[in-house]
Backbone bond lengths (Angstrom), bond angles and torsions (degrees), N, CA, C in turn:
res aa  C-N    CA-C-N  psi(-1)  N-CA   C-N-CA  omega(-1)  CA-C   N-CA-C  phi
1 M - - - 1.450 - - 1.534 110.42 -
2 T 1.319 115.79 162.09 1.451 119.21 178.18 1.518 110.35 -73.96
3 D 1.326 116.35 166.63 1.464 121.26 178.78 1.513 111.81 -94.12
4 D 1.328 117.35 14.70 1.458 120.54 -179.33 1.522 110.33 -64.13
5 Y 1.313 115.26 157.68 1.469 121.21 177.10 1.523 110.59 -56.28
6 R 1.333 117.05 132.79 1.456 121.69 175.57 1.514 109.03 -112.15
7 P 1.336 117.67 120.48 1.460 119.99 -179.44 1.525 111.36 -68.54
8 A 1.330 115.87 153.25 1.460 120.93 -179.57 1.523 112.03 -63.72
9 C 1.336 117.00 -22.00 1.471 119.37 -178.62 1.519 113.18 -75.48
10 C 1.337 118.47 -8.83 1.463 122.10 -177.54 1.527 110.70 -122.75
11 T 1.317 115.95 143.06 1.459 120.47 172.04 1.531 108.74 -77.97
12 A 1.326 115.61 171.00 1.468 120.16 176.86 1.527 109.89 -57.74
13 L 1.316 116.34 140.96 1.455 120.82 179.88 1.532 109.70 -64.26
14 D 1.327 115.56 138.25 1.462 122.96 -171.17 1.523 109.19 -117.09
15 D 1.328 117.38 125.67 1.464 120.15 -179.67 1.528 112.80 -105.05
16 R 1.326 117.25 11.61 1.465 118.60 177.29 1.529 110.15 -68.65
17 W 1.335 115.95 139.35 1.463 121.56 179.95 1.532 108.63 -86.56
18 P 1.333 119.05 115.27 1.468 120.27 -172.39 1.526 114.98 -89.83
19 L 1.336 117.62 -15.78 1.463 121.53 -171.84 1.528 111.40 -88.54
20 P 1.343 117.93 163.14 1.470 120.48 -174.84 1.528 114.61 -61.60
21 L 1.322 117.35 -41.89 1.459 121.86 -178.84 1.516 109.73 -117.77
22 R 1.335 116.29 142.97 1.463 120.07 177.15 1.524 109.29 -111.23
23 P 1.328 117.81 99.82 1.465 119.84 177.79 1.527 111.07 -62.88
24 D 1.301 115.63 149.31 1.460 121.45 -175.54 1.531 111.33 -65.01
25 G 1.321 115.59 137.33 1.454 121.34 170.25 1.509 116.01 83.49
26 L 1.329 118.80 11.07 1.459 120.93 -179.61 1.522 110.66 -104.32
27 Q 1.352 115.29 145.00 1.457 122.34 174.55 1.527 108.36 -119.26
28 L 1.334 116.24 126.89 1.460 121.60 178.10 1.522 108.43 -126.64
29 I 1.327 115.87 125.75 1.460 122.93 179.05 1.519 107.98 -124.18
30 S 1.335 116.94 139.67 1.465 120.68 -179.92 1.522 110.94 -135.61
31 T 1.329 115.23 166.25 1.456 122.32 176.09 1.526 108.32 -156.30
32 R 1.313 116.39 162.36 1.458 121.97 168.28 1.528 107.10 -102.51
33 F 1.337 116.35 149.76 1.465 118.57 179.96 1.522 110.48 -139.69
34 D 1.336 114.58 152.96 1.461 122.71 -178.59 1.521 108.04 -132.47
35 P 1.326 117.91 105.11 1.474 120.18 -177.20 1.524 113.50 -56.54
36 S 1.327 118.21 -28.16 1.470 119.76 -178.54 1.522 112.28 -68.18
37 Q 1.343 116.79 -16.14 1.465 120.93 -179.82 1.536 112.73 -98.32
38 L 1.323 117.44 3.19 1.462 120.69 -179.13 1.522 110.45 -68.99
39 D 1.317 116.31 133.66 1.467 122.87 176.10 1.519 108.79 -104.98
40 K 1.310 117.04 146.21 1.469 120.71 -176.43 1.519 112.68 -62.16
41 D 1.338 118.24 -21.55 1.461 121.31 -179.11 1.525 113.30 -97.74
42 D 1.327 117.75 4.51 1.465 119.37 -175.10 1.526 112.64 -62.87
43 F 1.335 117.68 -38.57 1.467 118.90 -179.75 1.526 110.36 -61.99
44 Q 1.307 116.95 -45.64 1.463 120.23 -179.76 1.524 110.62 -63.24
45 R 1.331 116.96 -43.93 1.464 120.25 -178.56 1.525 111.96 -65.39
46 C 1.329 115.81 -31.23 1.460 120.37 179.38 1.530 112.95 -87.78
47 A 1.344 116.72 -2.93 1.470 121.60 -178.50 1.529 111.16 57.83
48 I 1.340 115.50 42.49 1.457 122.18 176.32 1.524 108.15 -123.60
49 P 1.336 118.50 128.12 1.466 120.14 -179.75 1.520 111.49 -57.03
50 A 1.327 115.76 134.06 1.464 120.89 -177.79 1.522 111.04 -73.30
51 V 1.321 115.51 156.76 1.457 122.13 174.81 1.524 107.96 -123.61
52 P 1.327 117.17 149.05 1.464 119.20 177.82 1.521 110.70 -74.26
53 G 1.319 115.37 165.99 1.452 119.71 175.10 1.504 112.43 127.97
54 V 1.329 115.58 179.75 1.449 121.86 179.42 1.525 109.66 -74.59
55 A 1.337 116.54 171.01 1.467 121.14 -175.32 1.527 111.74 -58.72
56 K 1.321 117.92 -38.14 1.467 120.09 -179.88 1.523 110.67 -60.73
57 R 1.311 116.91 -48.58 1.471 120.67 -179.85 1.520 110.54 -62.69
58 Q 1.320 117.65 -43.02 1.452 120.36 -178.83 1.524 111.91 -66.33
59 A 1.341 116.83 -42.50 1.459 120.24 -177.95 1.522 111.66 -66.57
60 E 1.331 117.80 -41.86 1.451 119.30 -179.88 1.530 111.50 -68.61
61 Y 1.328 116.50 -35.43 1.463 119.88 177.06 1.528 110.08 -65.46
62 L 1.332 116.15 -47.88 1.458 120.50 -179.30 1.524 110.30 -60.57
63 A 1.328 117.40 -45.36 1.458 120.76 -179.64 1.529 111.11 -61.73
64 G 1.334 117.10 -44.00 1.458 120.26 179.39 1.509 112.86 -63.59
65 R 1.335 117.11 -41.10 1.473 120.02 -179.99 1.518 111.99 -71.19
66 L 1.328 117.83 -33.78 1.464 119.40 174.87 1.530 110.34 -62.26
67 C 1.333 116.31 -42.35 1.463 119.96 177.31 1.530 111.27 -64.21
68 A 1.333 116.42 -43.15 1.463 120.29 -178.83 1.529 110.83 -64.14
69 R 1.320 116.97 -42.22 1.470 119.56 -179.60 1.526 110.87 -62.69
70 E 1.324 116.17 -43.17 1.462 119.15 179.54 1.527 111.34 -65.64
71 A 1.331 116.58 -41.68 1.466 119.89 178.62 1.527 110.95 -62.44
72 L 1.329 117.01 -42.31 1.462 120.79 178.94 1.526 111.45 -68.00
73 Q 1.316 117.06 -36.90 1.460 120.28 176.32 1.528 110.43 -58.41
74 R 1.306 116.25 -42.75 1.460 120.31 -179.18 1.526 112.20 -71.55
75 L 1.336 116.03 -33.45 1.466 119.52 -177.61 1.521 112.52 -80.55
76 T 1.340 117.06 -40.72 1.465 121.22 -170.15 1.520 114.16 -117.90
77 D 1.332 117.63 -7.15 1.470 122.73 -173.08 1.521 112.27 67.35
78 Q 1.336 117.00 15.42 1.459 121.88 176.90 1.533 108.38 -123.37
79 A 1.333 116.25 131.25 1.475 120.82 -177.47 1.534 110.20 -86.81
80 W 1.331 116.27 69.36 1.455 121.96 179.29 1.529 110.53 -75.96
81 V 1.329 114.65 148.45 1.466 120.79 169.41 1.529 106.73 -117.21
82 P 1.333 119.53 113.00 1.465 120.65 -178.58 1.523 111.73 -59.01
83 G 1.332 115.27 134.75 1.454 120.26 175.17 1.525 110.87 -81.54
84 I 1.334 115.61 -169.18 1.465 121.97 178.93 1.526 108.01 -118.51
85 G 1.342 116.50 122.47 1.449 120.94 179.48 1.512 112.19 -78.52
86 E 1.331 116.10 173.54 1.468 120.68 178.51 1.512 111.96 -61.20
87 D 1.334 116.84 -26.48 1.464 120.81 178.25 1.526 111.98 -90.41
88 R 1.340 116.80 8.96 1.465 124.81 178.59 1.514 113.17 75.39
89 A 1.323 118.29 1.46 1.464 120.98 178.02 1.527 109.82 -82.04
90 P 1.337 117.96 152.80 1.468 119.92 176.37 1.526 111.44 -61.25
91 V 1.316 115.54 145.57 1.467 122.19 176.51 1.526 107.63 -104.96
92 W 1.331 115.57 115.15 1.458 120.95 -175.37 1.520 110.91 -96.80
93 P 1.323 118.04 158.24 1.469 120.16 175.42 1.523 111.07 -61.22
94 A 1.323 116.16 160.03 1.456 120.71 175.93 1.526 109.81 -56.97
95 E 1.319 115.51 142.02 1.458 123.51 176.65 1.528 113.49 69.75
96 V 1.354 116.31 18.69 1.458 121.24 176.27 1.524 108.42 -131.98
97 C 1.321 117.07 138.78 1.466 121.13 168.09 1.518 107.68 -120.31
98 G 1.325 115.41 156.68 1.452 117.79 -176.76 1.507 111.98 -169.60
99 A 1.318 115.29 -179.36 1.461 122.39 178.13 1.521 108.87 -154.43
100 I 1.324 114.76 150.27 1.462 122.69 177.45 1.526 107.54 -125.55
101 T 1.313 116.53 142.24 1.458 120.60 175.32 1.517 109.29 -140.74
102 H 1.331 116.15 150.86 1.458 121.14 176.53 1.522 108.74 -158.27
103 G 1.308 114.94 145.97 1.456 119.49 178.02 1.509 111.19 176.08
104 S 1.326 115.73 138.73 1.464 122.18 174.66 1.523 112.83 52.35
105 G 1.339 116.06 40.83 1.450 120.29 173.45 1.517 116.08 86.65
106 W 1.349 118.54 7.67 1.468 122.18 178.14 1.520 108.01 -126.96
107 A 1.330 116.75 135.90 1.461 121.19 178.39 1.520 109.21 -136.08
108 G 1.332 115.50 149.35 1.453 120.13 178.52 1.514 110.95 -155.67
109 A 1.332 115.35 159.95 1.459 121.56 176.30 1.521 108.73 -142.62
110 I 1.324 115.86 143.88 1.453 121.54 178.87 1.519 108.98 -130.86
111 V 1.324 117.63 140.48 1.460 122.24 -178.86 1.525 110.11 -141.08
112 G 1.321 115.29 154.86 1.456 122.47 175.43 1.512 110.23 -156.96
113 H 1.321 117.35 162.16 1.462 121.45 177.09 1.527 110.21 -76.66
114 T 1.335 115.76 141.08 1.464 119.30 179.50 1.528 112.13 -68.57
115 S 1.317 117.90 -14.13 1.457 119.88 173.67 1.529 111.48 -67.94
116 Q 1.349 116.30 -20.75 1.455 121.15 179.26 1.529 113.05 -111.19
117 W 1.354 116.75 -29.54 1.450 120.84 -171.83 1.515 111.17 -134.31
118 R 1.346 116.01 128.65 1.464 120.93 177.65 1.518 111.36 -80.63
119 G 1.329 116.45 -37.59 1.454 119.82 -176.76 1.514 111.47 -155.02
120 L 1.339 115.71 147.75 1.458 122.07 178.26 1.524 108.84 -134.62
121 G 1.312 116.48 134.14 1.454 121.35 176.01 1.515 109.98 -131.82
122 L 1.323 116.75 126.77 1.460 122.53 -178.06 1.516 108.19 -129.15
123 D 1.339 116.99 134.67 1.461 119.97 -179.88 1.516 110.51 -145.95
124 V 1.330 116.03 135.15 1.458 121.77 174.93 1.522 108.99 -117.31
125 E 1.314 116.02 139.39 1.458 122.39 178.46 1.519 108.96 -141.25
126 K 1.322 116.40 149.38 1.450 120.20 164.73 1.533 107.72 -75.63
127 L 1.323 116.92 139.71 1.461 119.38 175.96 1.527 109.52 -57.08
128 I 1.313 116.39 130.85 1.462 121.71 -174.89 1.525 109.14 -79.53
129 P 1.331 118.51 128.28 1.473 119.87 176.44 1.526 110.78 -58.17
130 A 1.343 115.94 149.48 1.459 121.05 -172.64 1.527 114.16 -54.96
131 P 1.340 120.51 -46.86 1.477 118.40 -179.01 1.533 112.64 -60.44
132 R 1.328 116.28 -42.77 1.475 118.62 -179.62 1.525 110.15 -70.35
133 A 1.322 117.30 -37.53 1.468 120.00 178.80 1.520 110.86 -58.93
134 E 1.314 117.00 -40.66 1.461 119.75 179.91 1.528 110.97 -65.68
135 R 1.322 116.55 -36.37 1.474 119.39 178.80 1.532 111.12 -67.23
136 L 1.328 116.62 -32.32 1.460 120.83 -176.14 1.530 113.27 -89.62
137 A 1.308 116.84 -14.04 1.472 120.62 -170.83 1.524 112.75 -53.91
138 G 1.330 117.44 -43.60 1.458 120.51 -177.35 1.521 113.41 -65.93
139 E 1.331 117.63 -25.45 1.457 120.95 178.23 1.522 111.69 -81.93
140 I 1.328 117.32 -32.93 1.455 122.39 -171.76 1.525 112.12 -92.16
141 L 1.318 117.43 -38.48 1.459 122.07 -169.83 1.526 111.99 -100.00
142 S 1.331 114.75 145.00 1.464 121.47 171.85 1.532 108.81 -76.09
143 P 1.339 118.18 166.41 1.467 120.08 176.76 1.531 112.70 -54.76
144 A 1.327 117.22 -40.18 1.468 119.72 179.58 1.520 111.12 -66.37
145 E 1.324 116.60 -39.13 1.464 119.88 177.99 1.524 111.39 -65.91
146 L 1.324 116.56 -39.78 1.461 120.47 176.45 1.528 110.75 -62.18
147 F 1.308 116.59 -40.77 1.463 120.88 178.87 1.521 111.05 -61.20
148 R 1.328 116.73 -39.18 1.463 120.47 -177.88 1.529 112.68 -71.62
149 L 1.329 117.53 -10.27 1.466 120.76 175.56 1.526 112.85 -81.28
150 E 1.319 115.73 -17.36 1.460 119.27 -174.24 1.529 110.60 -60.53
151 G 1.325 115.04 135.04 1.457 120.63 178.65 1.513 114.76 88.81
152 L 1.330 117.82 -8.12 1.461 120.42 179.25 1.525 110.36 -82.01
153 H 1.331 116.06 150.64 1.460 122.32 173.72 1.530 108.63 -64.08
154 P 1.343 119.34 149.69 1.469 120.41 -179.60 1.526 114.00 -52.07
155 D 1.329 118.24 -38.59 1.468 119.44 178.42 1.521 111.49 -68.22
156 Q 1.334 117.25 -36.56 1.461 120.49 176.88 1.528 110.62 -67.35
157 R 1.317 115.68 -39.34 1.463 120.05 177.09 1.528 110.29 -61.74
158 A 1.336 117.16 -44.85 1.463 120.96 -179.60 1.519 110.68 -63.16
159 Q 1.341 116.86 -39.40 1.463 119.62 178.52 1.518 110.76 -64.43
160 R 1.325 117.74 -42.67 1.467 120.50 -178.76 1.529 110.90 -68.39
161 I 1.317 117.54 -38.26 1.463 120.03 177.01 1.527 110.35 -64.38
162 S 1.334 116.79 -43.09 1.463 120.89 177.33 1.521 110.83 -61.08
163 L 1.331 116.25 -44.47 1.457 120.59 -179.62 1.523 111.06 -64.44
164 T 1.323 116.62 -42.27 1.467 120.09 179.68 1.524 110.46 -62.24
165 F 1.317 116.69 -43.38 1.467 120.77 177.36 1.523 110.43 -57.96
166 S 1.328 116.84 -51.07 1.460 120.64 -177.33 1.531 111.57 -64.44
167 A 1.328 116.33 -44.01 1.469 119.70 -178.45 1.526 111.51 -62.43
168 K 1.329 117.33 -38.26 1.461 119.80 179.23 1.519 111.44 -71.33
169 E 1.331 117.70 -32.95 1.464 120.22 173.33 1.526 110.07 -63.92
170 S 1.326 117.32 -44.05 1.466 120.64 178.30 1.524 110.90 -64.12
171 L 1.326 116.46 -40.20 1.460 120.21 178.38 1.524 110.85 -60.43
172 F 1.324 116.75 -43.81 1.466 119.77 179.39 1.528 110.60 -61.40
173 K 1.330 117.36 -45.83 1.463 120.30 -178.70 1.523 111.39 -62.34
174 A 1.334 116.80 -36.66 1.461 120.13 -179.15 1.519 112.42 -72.57
175 L 1.349 116.49 -38.54 1.462 120.15 -172.57 1.528 114.46 -92.20
176 Y 1.326 117.68 -31.07 1.463 118.78 -173.47 1.531 112.97 -55.34
177 P 1.332 120.54 -44.98 1.474 118.53 179.44 1.522 113.60 -62.72
178 L 1.335 117.10 -19.58 1.469 120.83 -179.36 1.518 112.25 -90.11
179 V 1.331 117.62 -32.98 1.463 120.36 -176.03 1.518 112.54 -105.10
180 L 1.346 117.20 -21.76 1.471 123.57 -179.57 1.527 111.91 52.35
181 R 1.320 114.98 39.27 1.466 122.10 175.49 1.513 108.08 -134.54
182 H 1.321 116.49 135.80 1.451 119.82 174.64 1.525 109.72 -74.32
183 F 1.311 116.12 139.03 1.450 120.58 172.59 1.523 107.85 -140.63
184 Y 1.320 115.99 168.86 1.454 119.47 -163.82 1.528 111.10 -131.27
185 F 1.337 116.14 179.04 1.458 120.72 -172.67 1.525 112.56 -56.70
186 Q 1.318 116.92 -36.50 1.461 119.66 -176.68 1.529 112.59 -80.07
187 D 1.316 117.82 -0.84 1.469 121.24 -178.18 1.521 112.79 -93.99
188 A 1.318 117.43 3.03 1.465 121.74 177.85 1.519 107.84 -152.06
189 E 1.322 115.59 161.84 1.455 119.09 177.11 1.520 110.68 -138.59
190 L 1.329 113.89 149.57 1.460 121.18 171.95 1.524 106.30 -82.18
191 L 1.319 114.81 107.53 1.460 120.13 -169.80 1.518 112.54 -84.11
192 A 1.331 117.01 -39.66 1.464 120.09 -175.27 1.524 109.63 -153.78
193 V 1.327 115.31 146.38 1.461 123.32 176.35 1.516 106.98 -136.59
194 D 1.337 117.46 136.01 1.457 118.66 175.92 1.522 110.69 -115.47
195 G 1.312 115.05 173.66 1.452 120.30 -175.59 1.501 114.70 -74.68
196 N 1.329 117.49 -3.38 1.463 121.45 -179.40 1.524 112.64 -102.95
197 G 1.341 116.30 14.34 1.454 119.46 177.33 1.512 114.31 82.29
198 Q 1.335 117.75 15.76 1.462 121.10 177.62 1.523 109.53 -99.49
199 L 1.329 116.63 146.95 1.454 120.11 179.15 1.524 110.47 -141.91
200 Q 1.314 114.74 159.38 1.464 121.86 179.17 1.519 108.60 -129.44
201 M 1.343 115.53 133.16 1.458 122.56 179.26 1.533 109.13 -112.33
202 R 1.342 115.48 154.11 1.465 120.28 176.46 1.516 109.78 -137.15
203 L 1.325 116.37 135.49 1.462 121.39 177.52 1.520 110.38 -78.13
204 L 1.331 115.73 140.56 1.460 121.84 179.11 1.519 112.29 -110.69
205 R 1.334 117.07 7.69 1.470 121.46 174.50 1.520 108.60 -150.58
206 D 1.324 114.98 158.74 1.463 120.62 175.86 1.525 109.78 -73.68
207 L 1.314 116.55 127.83 1.458 120.70 177.18 1.519 112.89 -112.25
208 H 1.345 116.62 -24.69 1.464 121.12 -172.22 1.518 106.31 -173.26
209 P 1.342 119.48 155.12 1.467 118.61 176.07 1.528 113.96 -53.34
210 D 1.339 116.49 -31.87 1.464 119.67 177.48 1.525 112.78 -80.64
211 W 1.334 116.34 -14.32 1.466 120.30 -174.54 1.531 110.07 -134.18
212 P 1.350 117.05 70.56 1.470 120.61 178.69 1.523 111.67 -81.67
213 T 1.328 115.36 171.64 1.460 121.38 173.91 1.529 109.89 -51.61
214 G 1.309 116.25 135.90 1.461 121.36 178.86 1.512 114.13 94.96
215 S 1.338 118.08 -9.75 1.463 120.08 177.42 1.524 109.70 -61.19
216 T 1.314 116.67 140.21 1.460 120.99 178.94 1.525 109.77 -114.35
217 L 1.317 114.93 146.75 1.459 121.96 179.19 1.522 108.28 -136.04
218 Q 1.326 114.86 149.73 1.449 120.88 -177.50 1.531 110.89 -101.49
219 G 1.317 115.30 151.75 1.452 120.69 176.78 1.511 110.66 -152.45
220 Q 1.312 115.20 -176.36 1.461 120.94 177.15 1.521 108.99 -151.95
221 Y 1.333 115.22 165.62 1.460 118.65 -178.51 1.520 109.61 -153.84
222 V 1.334 114.89 164.31 1.456 121.47 175.30 1.526 108.02 -148.27
223 E 1.325 115.97 146.78 1.461 121.89 172.07 1.520 108.81 -106.52
224 F 1.345 115.78 138.71 1.463 119.90 176.69 1.525 108.90 -156.64
225 E 1.309 116.24 130.34 1.458 123.19 172.22 1.538 112.86 50.58
226 G 1.313 116.82 39.88 1.449 120.89 179.31 1.513 114.73 83.21
227 Y 1.327 117.32 0.66 1.462 122.20 176.87 1.524 109.72 -101.76
228 L 1.322 114.58 160.80 1.454 122.39 171.57 1.522 107.56 -131.71
229 L 1.319 116.41 122.06 1.471 123.03 -178.93 1.512 109.08 -114.79
230 S 1.331 116.84 128.52 1.462 120.34 178.46 1.525 110.19 -125.01
231 L 1.324 114.21 152.91 1.469 122.23 179.35 1.517 109.33 -138.21
232 V 1.333 116.36 128.71 1.469 122.13 168.08 1.518 106.49 -114.88
233 S 1.318 116.01 120.74 1.468 122.12 -177.92 1.519 109.29 -122.83
234 I 1.337 116.46 124.43 1.463 122.42 -175.44 1.529 108.61 -107.55
235 P 1.322 117.88 112.17 1.469 119.40 -178.51 1.516 112.47 -64.99
236 A 1.322 115.82 152.99 1.474 120.85 176.38 1.512 109.49 -70.63
């Protein structure tokens, strides 16, 4: 890791690869963060532009940018800090694609060269408790996805709903920079999941000439300590 100042609100940056498969040429850095430990001078000490908001928003932003800077340092030998675009998405250096995620005290960033990767989407979520998952199912899942839940135990249903939510968030992050169109939960479906942490997504609407209805994309996921982390990586 770099010798840069580390705020008390973040654990040491972690370069361990948590997902089942490690695609070539990708850098993923993660950290844990605690908003209650954020100091008002942490942004200045970390040389990262501050953002407005409550401590939770500031801590998750700082943690995500620290991960992104370290990942970019390893990929490009330049300690870039991604800015914020007009669409609120991170702005990456030329010839780099990436994604940042944060939630419930965990943050991570992944980057790769555009010569190898067209798009990257990374998302972390806490596993949704079964009662809340059932309330959200109709918003997150397509009719076909809802049908595939039939017969599952409530805990299995909650896990699949959580996974579908995370996978669709990762899909959006990976595809949005390529299509520059907003799309929503009902515009894609989680088509298949296997026991090795691999998943397949399918588009249910036309997004771009390169990404028409029926296009399929591959992803992967892992569960750890009550979290669910998903990655959709689109090769160049």
